[in-house]
C-alpha positions in Angstrom: -26.5 3.2 9.7 -27.0 7.0 9.2 -30.4 6.2 7.8 -31.6 3.8 10.8 -34.8 5.0 12.6 -33.4 5.2 16.2 -33.5 9.1 17.3 -36.0 11.0 19.2 -38.5 10.6 17.2 -38.4 6.9 16.2 -36.9 4.0 18.2 -38.0 1.0 16.0 -34.6 -0.1 14.8 -32.6 1.0 17.8 -32.1 -2.9 18.9 -30.4 -3.6 15.4 -28.2 -0.5 16.0 -27.0 -1.9 19.6 -26.5 -5.4 18.1 -24.5 -4.0 15.3 -22.4 -2.1 17.9 -22.1 -5.2 20.0 -20.8 -7.2 17.0 -18.4 -4.3 16.0 -16.6 -4.1 19.4 -16.7 -7.9 20.1 -13.4 -10.0 19.8 -12.6 -12.0 16.4 -15.0 -14.7 15.9 -14.2 -18.2 14.5 -14.7 -17.0 10.8 -11.9 -14.5 11.2 -8.0 -15.3 11.0 -5.9 -14.1 13.9 -2.9 -12.2 11.9 0.7 -12.8 12.6 4.0 -11.9 11.3 4.7 -13.3 7.9 7.5 -12.9 5.1 7.4 -13.4 1.3 8.1 -16.9 0.6 11.2 -16.9 -1.3 12.8 -14.8 1.7 12.7 -18.7 3.7 16.2 -20.0 3.3 17.9 -17.0 1.7 20.4 -16.6 4.1 19.2 -13.5 5.8 17.1 -13.1 9.1 13.8 -12.0 7.9 11.8 -13.3 11.0 13.0 -12.6 14.8 12.9 -16.1 15.8 15.3 -17.0 13.1 13.1 -20.0 11.9 13.0 -18.6 8.2 16.7 -19.8 8.4 16.2 -23.1 10.2 19.1 -25.0 8.5 18.2 -28.2 9.6 15.2 -27.8 7.7 16.8 -25.7 4.7 19.0 -28.4 4.3 16.4 -31.3 4.3 13.4 -29.5 2.5 14.2 -26.5 0.8 14.4 -26.5 -3.2 16.2 -23.4 -4.9 15.1 -21.9 -7.9 17.1 -22.3 -11.2 18.6 -19.0 -11.1 20.1 -19.2 -7.7 22.7 -21.2 -6.0 22.3 -23.7 -3.1 24.4 -23.8 -0.5 25.5 -27.1 1.7 22.9 -25.8 4.2 20.2 -25.8 1.9 20.2 -22.0 1.7 19.7 -20.2 -2.1 22.4 -17.3 -2.8 22.6 -15.3 -5.8 25.2 -17.1 -8.5 26.9 -13.9 -9.2 28.0 -12.9 -5.6 31.5 -13.0 -5.3 32.2 -14.0 -1.6 36.1 -14.3 -2.3 36.3 -10.3 -3.0 34.5 -9.5 0.0 35.3 -12.3 2.3 31.3 -12.4 3.4 30.5 -16.0 3.7 27.1 -16.0 2.0 26.3 -19.8 2.9 26.2 -20.1 6.6 28.5 -23.2 6.5 31.0 -21.1 4.3 30.4 -23.5 1.4 30.5 -20.6 -1.1 34.0 -20.4 -0.3 35.3 -24.2 -0.8 37.2 -23.3 -3.7 38.9 -20.4 -2.0 39.8 -22.9 0.9 41.1 -25.4 -1.0 43.2 -23.0 -3.0 44.6 -21.8 0.0 45.4 -25.2 1.4 47.1 -26.2 -1.8 49.2 -22.9 -1.5 50.1 -23.6 2.2 51.2 -27.1 1.6 53.4 -26.2 -1.4 55.0 -23.7 0.9 55.6 -26.3 3.8 55.7 -29.7 2.0 57.6 -31.3 5.2 54.6 -30.5 7.2 52.1 -33.2 7.7 48.0 -32.2 8.1 46.8 -30.7 11.1 44.0 -33.5 11.6 46.9 -35.8 12.4 49.2 -33.7 14.2 47.1 -31.0 15.9 50.1 -28.9 16.3 50.4 -26.4 13.3 47.7 -23.7 12.3 46.5 -23.5 8.8 47.3 -26.5 6.8 44.1 -28.5 6.3 43.0 -31.4 4.3 40.0 -31.0 2.0 37.4 -32.6 4.1 38.4 -30.3 6.8 39.3 -27.0 5.2 38.6 -24.1 7.5 41.4 -23.3 10.0 40.9 -21.6 13.4 42.2 -20.9 16.8 40.3 -23.5 18.8 37.7 -22.2 21.4 38.9 -24.7 24.0 42.7 -24.6 24.4 42.7 -26.8 26.9 41.9 -29.8 24.4 43.8 -28.1 21.2 45.4 -25.0 20.1 44.4 -25.2 16.6 41.3 -26.5 14.7 40.4 -27.6 11.3 36.6 -28.0 10.4 34.8 -29.5 7.9 31.6 -27.9 6.5 29.0 -29.2 9.0 30.8 -27.9 11.9 30.8 -24.1 10.6 27.5 -22.5 11.3 26.1 -25.3 13.8 25.2 -25.0 17.2 28.3 -25.5 18.6 31.3 -23.1 19.0 34.6 -24.6 18.0 36.6 -21.3 17.2 37.6 -18.5 19.4 35.6 -15.4 19.1 32.8 -17.5 17.5 34.1 -17.0 13.8 33.0 -20.2 12.7 29.2 -19.0 13.5 29.8 -15.9 12.1 26.4 -16.3 10.2 24.3 -18.2 12.7 25.4 -16.3 15.8 23.6 -13.1 16.8 25.7 -9.7 17.1 25.7 -8.3 20.5 23.5 -5.7 19.4 20.8 -8.5 18.9 20.0 -7.0 15.7 22.5 -8.5 13.0 24.3 -11.6 12.2 27.9 -11.7 14.2 29.7 -11.3 11.0 33.4 -9.6 11.2 33.3 -9.5 14.7 35.3 -11.1 17.7 32.6 -12.4 20.6 34.2 -12.5 23.9 33.4 -15.7 25.8 33.2 -14.2 29.3 31.0 -10.9 28.1 28.5 -10.0 25.7 30.9 -7.8 23.9 31.5 -7.8 20.1 34.7 -6.2 18.8 35.2 -5.3 14.9 38.2 -7.6 13.4 39.7 -4.3 12.0 40.0 -2.5 15.4 40.4 -5.7 17.6 43.5 -6.0 19.7 44.1 -1.9 19.9 44.2 0.0 22.8 40.6 -0.3 24.3 39.4 -2.8 21.9 40.3 -5.8 24.1 37.7 -8.1 25.6 37.3 -7.1 29.3 38.6 -10.5 30.3 41.5 -10.5 28.5 42.1 -14.0 28.7 39.5 -14.3 26.1 41.4 -13.0 23.5 45.2 -13.2 24.4 45.9 -16.2 22.2 45.1 -14.0 19.4 45.8 -10.5 20.4 49.6 -11.8 21.7 50.5 -11.9 17.7 49.1 -8.4 17.3 51.4 -6.0 19.3 53.7 -7.9 21.4 57.0 -6.6 19.9 58.6 -3.3 20.0 60.0 -4.0 16.9 56.6 -5.2 15.2 54.0 -3.1 16.8 52.3 -1.0 13.7 48.6 -2.0 13.8 49.2 -3.3 10.2 52.1 -5.1 11.2 51.9 -9.1 12.2 53.9 -11.4 14.3 53.8 -14.9 12.7 53.4 -17.7 14.9 57.1 -18.9 14.2 58.2 -15.4 15.7 59.0 -13.7 12.5 57.4 -10.0 11.7 55.5 -9.1 8.5 55.7 -5.5 8.2 52.4 -4.1 6.7 51.3 -7.5 5.9 48.2 -7.8 7.9 45.0 -8.5 6.0 46.7 -7.5 2.5 45.4 -10.5 0.9 48.8 -12.3 0.3 49.8 -15.1 2.7 53.3 -14.0 4.1 53.5 -16.0 7.0 54.4 -19.9 6.9 50.6 -20.8 7.6 48.8 -17.9 6.3 47.9 -16.9 10.0 48.6 -13.1 8.9 45.6 -13.1 6.8 43.2 -14.6 9.5 40.2 -12.8 11.1 40.2 -10.2 8.1 37.5 -7.7 6.9 38.2 -7.5 3.2 35.3 -4.9 2.6 35.4 -1.8 0.9 35.2 1.7 2.4 31.6 1.9 1.5 30.6 -1.4 2.7 32.1 -1.6 5.9 29.4 1.5 6.8 26.7 -1.1 6.7 26.3 -4.1 8.8 27.5 -7.5 7.6 25.7 -8.5 4.4 23.3 -5.5 4.5 24.2 -4.2 1.4 23.3 -7.6 -0.3 20.2 -8.2 1.8 19.1 -4.9 0.3 19.9 -5.8 -2.8 18.0 -9.2 -2.6 14.7 -7.3 -1.2 14.8 -4.8 -4.0 15.3 -7.5 -6.8 12.4 -8.4 -9.1 11.8 -12.0 -8.6 10.6 -14.4 -11.8 8.5 -17.1 -10.2 8.9 -20.4 -12.4 5.4 -21.2 -13.2 3.3 -22.1 -16.5 0.1 -20.9 -18.2 -3.3 -21.9 -16.8 -5.2 -23.2 -18.7 -3.0 -24.4 -21.1 -5.1 -24.2 -24.5 -5.5 -20.2 -24.1 -5.4 -17.6 -26.6 -3.1 -15.3 -25.0 -0.9 -11.9 -26.1 2.4 -11.7 -24.2 4.8 -8.9 -23.6 8.2 -8.3 -23.4 8.7 -6.7 -20.0 12.1 -5.3 -20.5 10.0 -3.3 -23.6 7.5 -1.5 -21.1 8.1 2.0 -21.8 6.4 4.9 -19.8 3.7 7.2 -21.9 4.5 9.9 -19.6 6.5 12.7 -21.7 9.3 14.5 -20.3 8.5 18.3 -20.0 11.7 20.5 -20.3 11.3 23.8 -18.7 12.2 26.8 -21.3 13.7 28.9 -18.2 17.0 28.8 -17.0 18.1 26.8 -13.6 19.1 30.0 -12.0 16.2 32.3 -12.9 13.9 29.4 -11.7 16.0 29.4 -8.3 15.8 33.2 -8.2 11.8 33.2 -8.4 11.4 30.1 -6.0 13.4 31.3 -3.1 12.1 34.6 -3.5 8.5 33.6 -2.8 8.0 31.5 0.0 6.1 28.5 -1.3 4.6 30.8 -3.6 4.8 31.2 -7.5 7.4 33.7 -8.9 6.6 35.4 -12.1 8.8 37.7 -13.8 7.5 41.2 -14.8 8.4 43.3 -17.7 10.9 45.1 -15.6 12.7 42.0 -14.5 11.2 42.2 -11.2 9.3 39.0 -9.4 6.0 39.2 -8.4 4.6 36.5 -6.2 1.5 34.8 -6.4 0.7 33.6 -2.9 -1.2 30.0 -2.1 -4.3 30.6 0.4 -2.0 29.6 3.6 0.3 32.9 2.9 0.1 36.5 1.9 2.4 39.4 1.6 4.7 40.7 -1.3 6.7 37.8 -0.8 4.2 35.3 0.7 5.9 35.8 4.1 2.9 36.1 6.4 0.7 33.3 7.4 -3.0 33.7 6.8 -5.7 32.9 9.4 -7.8 30.5 7.3 -10.4 27.6 7.4 -9.6 24.4 5.6 -12.5 22.2 4.3 -11.7 18.7 3.2 -14.6 17.0 1.5 -15.6 13.6 0.2 -18.8 13.3 -1.7 -19.6 9.6 -1.3 -21.9 8.4 -4.2 -21.8 4.7 -3.7 -25.3 4.9 -1.8 -27.0 7.7 -3.4 -29.7 8.8 -5.2 -27.5 8.0 -8.5 -27.1 4.3 -9.2 -23.9 2.9 -11.1 -25.4 2.7 -14.4 -26.8 6.5 -14.3 -27.0 8.3 -17.6 -23.8 10.4 -18.2 -25.8 13.5 -19.2 -26.2 14.5 -15.1 -23.8 17.1 -13.8 -23.6 18.0 -10.1 -22.2 21.7 -9.3 -21.4 22.2 -5.5 -21.1 25.3 -4.1 -19.1 26.5 -1.0 -20.0 29.4 0.7 -18.1 30.8 3.7 -20.3 33.1 5.7 -19.9 35.6 8.3 -23.3 35.9 9.9 -25.8 36.3 6.7 -23.0 37.8 4.7 -20.9 35.6 2.3 -17.0 36.0 2.5 -15.6 34.0 -0.3 -17.3 31.3 -2.6 -15.6 27.9 -4.3 -17.2 26.0 -6.4 -16.4 22.4 -8.3 -18.1 20.0 -10.6 -18.9 16.1 -10.1 -19.8 13.6 -12.8 -21.7 10.9 -10.7 -21.0 8.6 -13.7 -17.3 8.6 -13.1 -17.2 9.1 -9.2 -19.8 6.8 -8.0 -17.0 4.3 -8.0 -14.1 6.1 -6.9 -12.7 8.1 -3.9 -11.9 11.9 -4.1 -10.9 14.0 -1.5 -10.8 17.6 -2.1 -9.6 20.4 0.0 -10.4 24.0 0.1 -8.9 27.0 1.8 -11.2 30.1 3.0 -9.2 32.9 4.5 -10.2 35.1 7.0 -10.7 38.5 5.6 -7.6 41.2 6.7 -9.8 44.1 6.3 -9.8 46.4 9.5 -13.5 45.6 10.3 -13.3 42.1 10.4 -10.0 41.8 12.2 -11.3 44.2 15.0 -14.4 41.8 14.9 -12.1 38.8 15.7 -10.0 40.6 18.2 -13.2 41.5 20.2 -13.9 37.8 20.2 -10.6 36.9 21.3 -10.8 38.5 24.9 -14.4 37.6 25.4 -14.9 34.1 26.7 -18.7 34.0 26.5 -18.5 34.8 22.6 -15.9 31.9 21.7 -18.2 29.4 24.0 -21.6 30.6 22.7 -21.5 32.7 19.3 -20.2 31.1 16.2 -20.7 33.8 13.5 -18.6 32.0 10.7 -20.1 28.9 9.1 -19.8 27.2 5.8 -22.5 25.9 3.8 -22.5 23.4 1.1 -25.2 23.5 -1.5 -25.5 20.7 -4.4 -27.3 21.6 -7.8 -28.0 19.0 -10.2 -27.8 19.9 -13.7 -29.3 18.0 -16.8 -29.2 18.8 -20.5 -31.8 21.2 -21.5 -33.1 21.1 -18.2 -33.3 24.1 -15.4 -30.8 23.9 -12.7 -32.3 22.6 -9.5 -30.8 22.7 -5.7 -31.2 19.0 -4.5 -29.2 19.1 -1.0 -27.9 21.8 1.7 -25.3 21.3 4.5 -24.5 23.9 7.1 -21.9 23.7 9.5 -20.8 26.4 12.2 -17.1 26.9 12.6 -16.8 26.4 16.3 -13.1 27.1 16.5 -12.6 30.4 14.1 -10.2 32.0 16.9 -7.8 29.6 15.8 -5.2 30.3 13.2 -6.1 27.4 11.2 -9.0 25.2 12.0 -9.6 22.0 9.6 -13.2 20.7 9.0 -13.5 17.3 7.5 -16.9 16.0 6.3 -18.2 12.9 3.9 -21.4 14.0 2.2 -23.8 11.5 1.5 -26.4 12.3 -1.3 -29.8 10.8 -0.3 -33.4 11.1 -1.6 -34.4 14.7 -1.6 -37.2 15.3 1.4 -38.9 18.6 1.3 -39.9 20.8 4.3 -43.2 19.3 5.7 -44.6 22.8 5.8 -43.4 25.7 3.9 -42.6 28.5 6.7 -40.8 30.5 4.2 -41.8 33.8 2.3 -43.3 33.6 -1.5 -39.8 34.5 -2.9 -38.0 31.6 -0.8 -37.8 27.9 -0.9 -37.5 25.6 2.0 -34.7 23.2 2.1 -34.0 20.6 5.3 -30.4 20.6 6.4 -29.0 17.1 5.4 -27.1 17.0 8.2 -29.8 17.9 10.8 -33.1 17.2 9.6 -34.6 19.0 12.6 -33.4 22.3 10.7 -34.3 24.0 7.7 -33.1 26.8 5.4 -35.4 29.3 3.5 -33.2 30.4 0.4 -34.1 32.7 -2.2 -35.0 31.8 -5.4 -33.5 32.5 -8.6 -33.2 36.4 -9.4 -34.1 37.3 -5.8 -32.3 39.0 -3.0 -33.0 41.2 0.1 -34.9 41.1 3.3 -37.2 38.1 3.0 -36.1 37.6 -0.8 -38.7 40.4 -1.5 -36.2 42.4 -4.3 -35.9 41.0 -7.7 -32.7 42.0 -9.0 -33.0 43.7 -12.5 -29.8 42.3 -13.9 -31.0 38.8 -13.4 -34.5 39.7 -14.6 -33.0 41.0 -17.8 -31.1 37.9 -18.6 -27.7 38.7 -17.0 -27.4 34.7 -17.0 -28.3 32.4 -19.9 -31.3 30.6 -20.0 -31.8 27.7 -17.6 -29.1 29.3 -15.6 -29.8 30.2 -11.9 -29.1 33.8 -11.1 -27.7 34.7 -7.6 -27.3 38.3 -7.0 -25.6 38.1 -3.8 -23.4 35.2 -4.1 -20.5 36.8 -5.6 -18.9 37.5 -2.0 -17.3 40.0 0.1 -13.7 39.3 -1.2 -15.0 39.5 -4.9 -17.0 42.8 -4.4 -20.2 41.2 -4.9 -20.6 43.9 -8.0 -22.3 41.3 -10.1 -24.7 38.4 -9.8 -23.5 34.7 -9.6 -24.5 32.3 -12.6 -24.9 28.9 -11.6 -24.6 27.6 -15.0 -26.5 24.5 -16.8 -25.4 21.1 -18.3 -23.5 22.4 -21.3 -22.6 25.9 -20.4 -19.8 27.8 -18.3 -18.4 31.4 -17.7 -19.2 34.1 -15.4 -22.4 34.4 -17.3 -22.7 30.9 -18.7 -22.2 32.1 -22.2 -19.4 29.5 -23.2 -20.5 26.3 -24.4 -18.5 23.0 -23.8 -19.0 21.8 -27.3 -16.4 24.7 -28.0 -13.9 22.4 -26.1 -15.2 19.0 -27.0 -14.1 19.6 -30.7 -14.2 16.7 -33.1 -12.4 13.6 -32.3 -11.5 15.0 -28.6 -12.7 11.5 -27.4 -11.8 8.6 -29.4 -13.0 5.0 -29.8 -16.6 6.1 -28.9 -15.9 7.8 -25.7 -18.3 10.7 -24.8 -17.2 14.3 -23.9 -18.5 15.6 -20.6 -17.7 18.5 -18.4 -15.2 18.2 -16.1 -14.7 19.3 -12.4 -13.4 22.8 -13.1 -15.3 24.9 -15.3 -12.5 25.1 -18.4 -12.0 21.4 -18.4 -13.9 18.6 -20.2 -13.3 15.0 -19.7 -13.9 11.6 -21.3 -16.2 9.0 -20.5 -14.5 5.8 -22.2 -15.9 2.9 -23.4 -15.8 -0.3 -21.4 -12.5 -1.5 -23.4 -10.7 1.9 -23.5 -9.4 4.5 -21.1 -6.8 7.4 -20.7 -7.6 11.6 -21.2 -8.8 10.8 -24.6 -9.8 7.2 -24.4 -6.7 6.4 -26.5 -5.8 3.4 -24.8 -6.9 -0.2 -25.0 -7.5 -2.1 -21.8 -5.9 -5.1 -21.0 -8.6 -7.8 -21.2 -9.5 -11.0 -19.6 -12.1 -13.3 -21.3 -12.9 -16.5 -19.5 -15.6 -18.9 -20.1 -16.9 -20.7 -17.6 -17.8 -24.3 -18.3 -20.8 -26.2 -16.8 -20.1 -27.5 -13.5 -22.1 -29.4 -10.8 -20.8 -27.5 -7.8 -23.8 -26.3 -5.2 -22.8 -23.2 -3.6 -24.5 -20.4 -1.8 -22.1 -17.4 -3.0 -19.1 -17.1 -4.9 -16.4 -14.4 -4.8 -14.5 -13.9 -8.0 -11.0 -12.0 -7.3 -8.5 -10.8 -9.8 -4.9 -10.2 -8.6 -1.7 -8.4 -9.9 1.5 -10.0 -8.8 4.2 -7.6 -6.9 7.0 -9.2 -8.0 9.5 -7.9 -5.6 7.8 -9.4 -2.7 5.7 -12.1 -4.6 2.5 -10.4 -3.2 -1.0 -10.8 -4.5 -2.4 -7.4 -5.0 -6.1 -7.2 -5.6 -7.3 -5.7 -8.5 -11.1 -6.3 -8.5 -13.3 -8.5 -6.6 -16.9 -9.3 -7.4 -19.6 -11.3 -5.4 -22.3 -13.3 -6.7 -24.8 -15.8 -5.5 -24.7 -17.4 -8.9 -21.8 -16.9 -11.3 -22.1 -15.8 -14.8 -20.7 -18.1 -17.7 -19.0 -15.7 -19.2 -16.3 -13.7 -17.2 -14.8 -10.3 -18.7 -12.4 -7.7 -16.7 -10.7 -4.8 -18.3 -7.6 -3.4 -16.5 -5.8 -0.1 -17.1 -2.3 -1.4 -16.7 0.1 -2.8 -19.1 -0.7 -6.2 -18.2 -3.9 -8.5 -17.5 -4.3 -9.6 -13.7 -2.0 -12.5 -13.7 -3.9 -14.8 -11.0 -7.9 -15.2 -11.2 -9.5 -17.1 -8.1 -12.8 -17.7 -7.2 -13.9 -18.7 -3.7 -16.9 -20.6 -3.1 -19.3 -20.6 0.0 -21.9 -23.0 0.9 -23.5 -21.5 4.0 -22.9 -18.9 6.4 -21.1 -21.3 8.4 -18.7 -22.2 5.8 -15.6 -20.3 7.5 -13.2 -21.8 5.0 -14.1 -21.5 1.4 -13.1 -23.9 -1.6 -10.5 -22.1 -3.8 -10.5 -22.7 -7.6 -7.7 -21.4 -9.5 -9.2 -20.3 -12.9 -6.4 -18.4 -14.7 -2.7 -18.2 -14.3 -1.0 -15.9 -17.0 2.0 -13.8 -16.4 3.4 -10.7 -18.7 -0.1 -11.1 -20.7 -1.9 -8.3 -22.3 -5.0 -10.5 -23.4 -6.3 -13.7 -22.2 -9.4 -15.6 -23.9 -10.0 -19.0 -22.4 -12.2 -21.6 -21.3 -11.9 -22.5 -17.5 -13.9 -24.6 -15.0 -14.2 -25.2 -11.3 -13.2 -29.0 -10.8 -11.0 -31.1 -8.5 -8.1 -30.6 -10.9 -7.7 -27.0 -10.5 -9.0 -26.7 -6.8 -6.7 -25.4 -4.2 -7.1 -27.1 -1.0 -6.1 -25.8 2.3 -3.4 -27.5 4.2 -5.8 -29.1 6.7 -7.8 -30.6 3.6 -4.8 -32.2 2.7 -4.3 -33.5 6.0 -1.2 -32.0 6.7 -0.5 -31.0 10.1 1.4 -28.0 11.2 4.5 -27.6 9.2 7.0 -25.1 8.3 6.6 -23.3 4.8 10.0 -24.4 4.3 8.5 -28.1 3.8 5.8 -26.8 1.3 8.1 -28.1 -1.8 7.6 -31.5 -0.7 4.0 -31.1 -1.0 3.9 -30.5 -4.6 6.5 -33.3 -5.1 4.6 -36.0 -3.1 1.2 -34.9 -4.9 1.7 -34.8 -8.8 -1.7 -34.4 -9.6 -2.1 -31.2 -7.3 -2.0 -27.8 -9.1 -2.1 -25.3 -5.9 -3.0 -25.2 -2.3 -3.3 -22.4 0.5 -2.8 -21.5 4.1 -3.6 -18.7 6.1 -1.0 -16.5 4.3 -0.1 -17.9 1.0 -1.4 -19.3 -2.1 0.8 -21.8 -3.5 1.1 -23.3 -7.1 3.3 -25.8 -8.1 5.5 -25.7 -11.1 4.9 -27.9 -14.1 7.2 -30.7 -13.0 6.0 -30.9 -9.6 9.9 -30.1 -8.3 9.1 -27.1 -6.3 6.4 -24.3 -5.5 6.1 -20.8 -5.7 4.0 -19.4 -2.9 2.3 -15.9 -3.0 1.5 -13.7 -0.1 -2.4 -13.7 0.1 -4.8 -11.9 2.2 -7.6 -14.4 2.7 -9.8 -12.0 4.5 -10.0 -9.7 1.5 -13.5 -11.0 1.1 -14.7 -10.4 4.2 -16.9 -7.6 5.6 -18.8 -6.9 8.9 -22.2 -5.6 7.6 -24.2 -8.5 8.6 -26.2 -9.0 11.7 -27.5 -12.3 13.5 -23.9 -14.0 13.0 -24.4 -14.1 9.3 -21.5 -14.2 7.0 -20.4 -11.1 5.0 -18.9 -11.3 1.6 -17.5 -8.4 0.2 -17.3 -7.2 -3.2 -16.0 -4.3 -4.8 -13.8 -2.3 -2.3 -14.8 1.1 -3.3 -18.5 0.8 -3.4 -19.8 0.2 0.2 -23.0 -1.1 -0.7 -21.5 -4.0 -2.8 -21.6 -7.0 -0.4 -23.6 -10.2 0.5 -25.0 -11.9 3.5 -25.5 -15.3 3.8 -27.9 -15.3 6.8 -28.5 -18.3 9.4 -32.1 -20.1 9.4 -35.1 -17.7 10.0 -33.0 -14.6 9.1 -33.3 -12.8 6.0 -33.0 -9.1 4.7 -29.9 -7.3 3.2 -28.3 -7.7 6.3 -30.0 -10.5 7.8 -31.9 -8.2 10.0 -35.3 -9.9 9.9 -36.4 -12.7 12.2 -39.0 -15.2 11.3 -38.8 -16.7 14.6 -40.5 -14.0 16.5 -44.0 -14.8 17.8 -45.8 -11.9 15.7 -45.3 -11.5 12.0 -44.7 -8.1 10.8 -45.2 -6.6 7.3 -41.4 -6.3 6.3 -41.3 -10.3 6.9 -44.6 -10.7 4.9 -43.4 -8.8 2.0 -39.8 -9.3 2.0 -39.2 -11.7 -0.6 -41.5 -9.5 -3.1 -39.2 -6.5 -2.2 -36.3 -7.8 -2.8 
């Protein structure tokens, strides 16, 4: 966009720019998917509320359609819980119907029946509490006392939509707490008011329902006797007193009512909402999907995930903790160094100064990103090019500070690096007085900006002279602030020299990249002074090495400006460019065919590795996927190839790489620096610009694998149709298992949020969170379909244009009455 001709001089592309802005601000078009709240697929029917609506725990759907994985236990409600949870210990219901406590309920019934052999079942008499039968094992005080005082419920009545028990304790996992954020849990819910009272406090003074008739039936037995009035005491239904017997896990009353409505959680757990610790455990546990390898006849190398060890070594400090603590606290955010006399000397970061780094520096912060994705350096550029970036902090025409870094275009063209630099305003009396004058003069602040930052980029090549290729200059408009930050993205474009040369003979004219209407006259190497009229004798006599640039006045005010500043050629560094990088690139520094190159700092080298290797010395071999794509008869206009890693906590497909093609190659190769290769490889096929829903094909599915070599294809057998293509009406994801059960030839399918893969015997499905818009972009005009390739490279995209439109952005329209040269020659130019 920055290169479009829409300015004071030229307006021929303004209409395209207006159209682009219009499309950018328009609402979502039909090609885009509206987002909505979604959750990991295995969180459905997991006994926890993850959606505000609670539809992820729809018990009717869970009971009828959900299939649990082998490592989990199925509740009577269809919910899946961890097999190792012990509900007897913490008394929490993990199943909404309490079916995980069925064995405990039956044991309680047997124990109470032995103690009361003359009593008959409460289901028959409705006159006793606690003794139920195994078909109706849950005993409670009745919610509707006009019908019966006590009740025995079966598991289908627990957690249903009806409240049968006083305080709603039969719906503890399905009713919301009064705060609206969690389950009712171990709380008594008053029927006349929206008030919930914890079991452990209920019936204490100040912890009764406002309408005491709501809980009188229960609280009568808690504190209605002067001889049995301790909070841990309990009056049994037969009138006897159990001293300190309330909720001690022993049935001491005849019908066990002293253990009714108890919260047995430990001291730590009770500080968390009901079942919250289990929920945290579930959401931080690695989930192992039950899937197979595809294609099955594949040459793979698998790894034991428990054997993956960190490659980073542990560094132990040679200093004692006490000494480190002393230096850390003595120097405010600085580095404390012990001197020979055991005192601490503080080295301060740029933001601070003083003996103990106790003062803030007035400073200017520069944040830079050098974007090379659309620059003069193509992706496959030769590595023997090094860019040196100089940052010059000016007061009027005097350099106060200088900083420098280096960039290897070959290594950074596909990566995003943000670099920050601090420039400190001088503390000298001269500059402090200058700034004080400006503070009290409003016109100076508004119209005079003596401080500026200039950015110069030099290109160095092996055995060639250093050359300046780009210059930016920005004024610092807010220098009166203690801290001011300037953030810029620098784009390298083709160098456009000044049309005329208004500079003196020893000067060179350079247009400003950030303002082409302005230029600077910069001194050539060796020259300084007014109009660059003075040749510095030190530079002339070889102060800097051959092919270096010698700048007599670049050392800056803060460095004293006593010596010239040398901008070194490709393979040299140092104050005078007298040190060779070859000294650092000693024998075998870069392994496996890697190339040793200058790094971003002047005493550092880096290795440019061959495609199959990575690491600081190219010492590690990448995990490689090699796929041979067999012949297919599919007709398409574009294809997007996607490599995904699986986040095993939430089963989310994380994009590792994406490539866009007009014609897929017959051989696909991808190397990854992770321990394992991307588990899922998809290809999305588009037929035209109107193809809002692409055809999905699963090319590879292999988990915990370090290498893959296989032949795959795009056939009906490995196509992943959408839900709509399967002629399935809108259903809940809870029902997705049935799609695999009913379609035994189906490998996979997808909706707007999930990519689902059937297991090997088609008894259930594993679904992964999938962002279907990862391959979409908005660079195309005329309603063209924009398909994105690599996300880091902004110019890696493809536009499928509507009829009569062409061009990289569909910007050319052949419907017009006249014919332009662009339209005539476009096919040849592309």
